[in-house]
C-alpha positions, 0 to 999 in steps of 0.5 A, spaced: 388 451 367 381 451 370 382 453 378 379 449 383 372 450 385 374 450 392 379 454 392 379 459 398 377 466 397 383 469 398 391 468 399 392 470 407 396 476 408 402 473 411 407 478 415 414 477 414 418 473 419 424 475 422 430 472 420 428 470 413 427 472 407 424 469 401 426 470 393 423 468 386 426 468 379 424 465 373 429 460 369 424 457 364 426 450 365 418 448 363 414 454 365 415 460 360 410 465 363 412 466 371 417 465 376 419 457 377 425 458 383 425 460 390 429 461 395 428 462 403 434 465 406 435 464 413 440 468 418 445 465 422 443 462 428 437 460 426 434 452 427 432 447 421 427 441 422 425 437 416 421 431 414 422 427 407 418 422 403 419 415 405 420 412 397 425 408 395 425 412 389 427 419 393 430 424 388 436 427 389 434 433 392 431 429 397 437 425 400 441 431 400 436 435 405 435 429 408 442 428 411 444 436 412 437 437 416 441 432 421 445 439 422 439 443 424 442 448 421 442 452 414 442 459 411 437 458 405 433 452 402 432 453 394 427 450 390 426 449 383 419 448 380 418 443 373 423 438 374 423 433 380 431 431 378 428 424 381 431 418 378 437 421 374 442 417 377 449 420 379 448 426 375 442 428 379 446 428 386 452 432 382 447 437 380 445 438 387 452 439 389 453 444 383 447 448 385 448 448 393 455 450 392 454 455 387 448 458 391 452 458 398 458 462 394 452 468 392 450 468 400 457 466 403 456 460 406 458 453 405 455 448 400 452 444 406 449 450 409 444 450 403 438 445 402 434 443 396 427 441 394 425 439 387 418 438 384 416 436 377 417 430 372 420 425 374 426 422 370 428 429 366 436 431 368 436 438 370 439 444 366 443 447 372 445 452 368 438 455 367 438 455 374 445 458 376 444 463 371 439 466 376 443 466 383 444 473 383 437 475 382 435 469 388 441 472 393 438 479 392 435 482 399 429 484 397 423 479 401 419 477 395 413 475 399 409 469 402 404 469 396 410 470 391 415 464 393 408 460 393 407 462 386 414 460 384 413 452 387 407 450 383 406 445 378 400 443 376 397 447 382 392 451 380 393 456 387 397 459 391 397 455 398 399 459 405 396 459 412 399 463 418 397 465 426 400 469 431 400 466 438 405 467 445 410 463 448 411 465 455 408 472 453 412 473 448 409 474 441 410 470 436 409 468 428 408 463 424 408 462 417 408 457 411 406 456 404 405 449 401 404 445 393 401 440 392 395 438 387 397 431 384 401 425 387 399 425 394 399 420 399 402 420 406 409 417 408 410 424 407 404 426 402 408 431 389 408 436 395 413 441 398 412 445 405 415 451 408 414 453 415 417 459 419 417 462 426 421 467 429 420 463 436 426 460 439 426 453 439 431 448 440 433 443 434 430 436 438 424 440 440 423 442 433 424 436 430 419 433 434 414 438 434 414 438 426 414 430 425 407 431 430 404 436 426 405 432 419 402 426 422 396 430 423 397 434 417 401 432 411 401 425 413 393 425 414 391 427 407 390 423 400 389 425 393 390 419 389 394 414 394 401 415 390 407 417 394 412 422 391 419 422 390 420 429 392 416 430 398 419 434 403 416 439 409 421 444 412 420 448 419 425 454 420 425 457 427 430 464 427 430 465 435 428 473 432 422 474 437 426 474 443 423 468 447 427 463 452 429 458 447 424 451 448 428 445 449 423 440 449 417 439 445 413 437 451 414 444 455 407 446 456 410 453 455 409 451 448 402 448 448 399 455 444 405 454 439 404 447 439 396 448 437 398 453 432 403 449 428 398 443 428 393 449 425 397 452 420 400 446 417 392 442 417 390 448 414 396 447 409 394 440 408 387 441 406 388 446 401 392 441 398 386 436 398 382 442 395 387 443 389 387 435 388 387 434 380 380 434 378 377 435 385 370 438 386 368 436 393 373 435 400 372 430 403 373 429 411 373 422 414 372 421 421 374 413 424 372 412 432 372 406 436 378 402 433 383 398 437 388 404 437 390 410 433 394 407 428 388 402 426 383 408 426 388 411 421 389 405 416 382 404 416 380 412 414 385 412 408 383 405 406 376 409 405 380 416 403 383 412 398 378 408 394 377 409 387 369 407 389 368 411 394 371 417 391 368 416 384 361 416 388 362 421 391 364 425 385 357 423 382 353 425 388 351 418 390 351 417 398 353 409 396 354 407 403 356 401 402 362 402 399 364 405 405 363 398 408 367 395 403 373 400 405 373 399 412 372 392 411 378 391 406 383 396 411 384 389 415 383 391 422 379 385 424 373 389 426 366 386 428 362 388 423 356 387 427 359 393 431 359 398 425 356 404 424 356 408 418 354 416 417 355 421 412 353 429 413 351 427 420 346 422 417 346 416 420 345 410 415 347 404 418 348 402 425 350 396 430 351 392 423 345 393 419 342 399 414 337 403 419 330 401 416 326 407 412 331 412 414 330 419 409 335 420 404 333 427 403 338 431 408 343 426 405 342 427 398 342 435 400 349 434 403 352 430 398 350 436 393 355 440 397 362 441 396 364 439 403 363 432 405 363 429 411 364 421 412 363 418 420 365 411 421 364 407 428 367 401 427 367 398 435 368 400 442 375 402 442 379 408 444 382 409 437 380 415 433 383 418 426 381 424 421 384 424 415 382 428 408 381 427 401 378 429 395 373 426 389 376 423 383 373 426 376 374 426 369 378 432 371 384 428 374 384 423 368 385 429 363 391 432 367 395 426 368 394 424 361 396 430 358 402 432 364 409 431 360 406 435 354 
C-alpha cells in the first residue's frame, strides 16, 4: 500500500502516561505480517469517558463499551484490527463477553471493567480463539509505547497517527497523549475511526465526559472523507490522576482552560491526520463558513461542501471550480440569501455579494490549487454562526482501495 503523500514527517515522540500501559500482539486474523491487537491497561482509580457512533447498525463492541462507559471506570481497553464484529447477531455480542471476561481474568479484573473496540470488515464473525490465545502477551507488564499501539490498530491506514501536549493545572504539570486510526468510512456522528487519549490529570467523571464531547465536536465530528459513518467509531479519554493535581469537578472550571485547549489541540491534530490519510487523498481541504445564523447552521453548510463529490473531484484535478462550492452551499438547505454569499479559495476572493468579481486574477488561485493544503472560505450572511471542517480530495485511489477492500 502506498503511503499517503500527506503523511507527517515523523510520528511524535510521546511520553508514557503514568497509570497507563500499552501492549500489542499478533493474532493473524487478517494481517499476517504485523501486530493486530492492542490493549490499553489502566490503573485502578482512573476515570474513563467515551463517545461512540450513532449508527443504527453499531457493532457489538460499541454497544458493550457504550454501556460500560456509563460507570466511568475501566481497567483495560482491548482492540482488534481486521474484523469489525458488526452485524454479527447474538454471536457477536457473545464473542464480546467472551473476550472481555477472558482478558479480565488475565489482569485480575471483572469482565465489566474491560472495554473493547473492533475495526475492519463488517458481517464476518470473529475467531475468538485467535484473540484469546494472545491474552497472556497483551497482559504483559512492559509498555510497548504509543507508536506500536498506533500501528496495531491500523486497517487501511497508511501511517500511524499520534499527538500529544503538555500543560498545567493549578501549576501542576500534566501530559496528554493520544493515537487514532481511520482512513475511509469517515463522517461525523462519531467519524471507520478509533481514538484513544490518555492524561495523568485528575478529572472527575462528569467533567471528563463533557470535555470529551466538546473536543469531539470540534475534531472527530468536524472531519469527513467520504460521508459514510462507521458501525464501529469509538473514542476513549482516560484520566489516571497520577499527576497529583486537585481533582477537577466541573468542565467549566477556569482552572482547566489550558488543559481544555490542549485536549482540543491533540484531538484536532489526530482528526486532521485521519483526513490526511483519507483513502486515495492527495490534498487536505479546510472549509471555513462564517455569517450563518448559528453554529449548527454553519456546520451543516460546511459539511455540505466537504461531502460534495463534485467539489472534491474538482480539487483533485486542481480546478478552482468555485461554482461547485456555490452549489454545495445552496443544497445545505439553510435558507441563506444568495445575494450575501462571498466565496474565496486560497485567500483569493472569487465571488462577492452574490456574484463573480469582474476580472479577478486566477494566477495565484492556480498556484494554490497545485498545493496540498487547500482553503475554501464562504461567508453566507451577517449572522454569528461559524464552523471549520476538514476533508480531502476524491481521487481514483479511493475507488481502487475500496473496490479491493475484502480481498
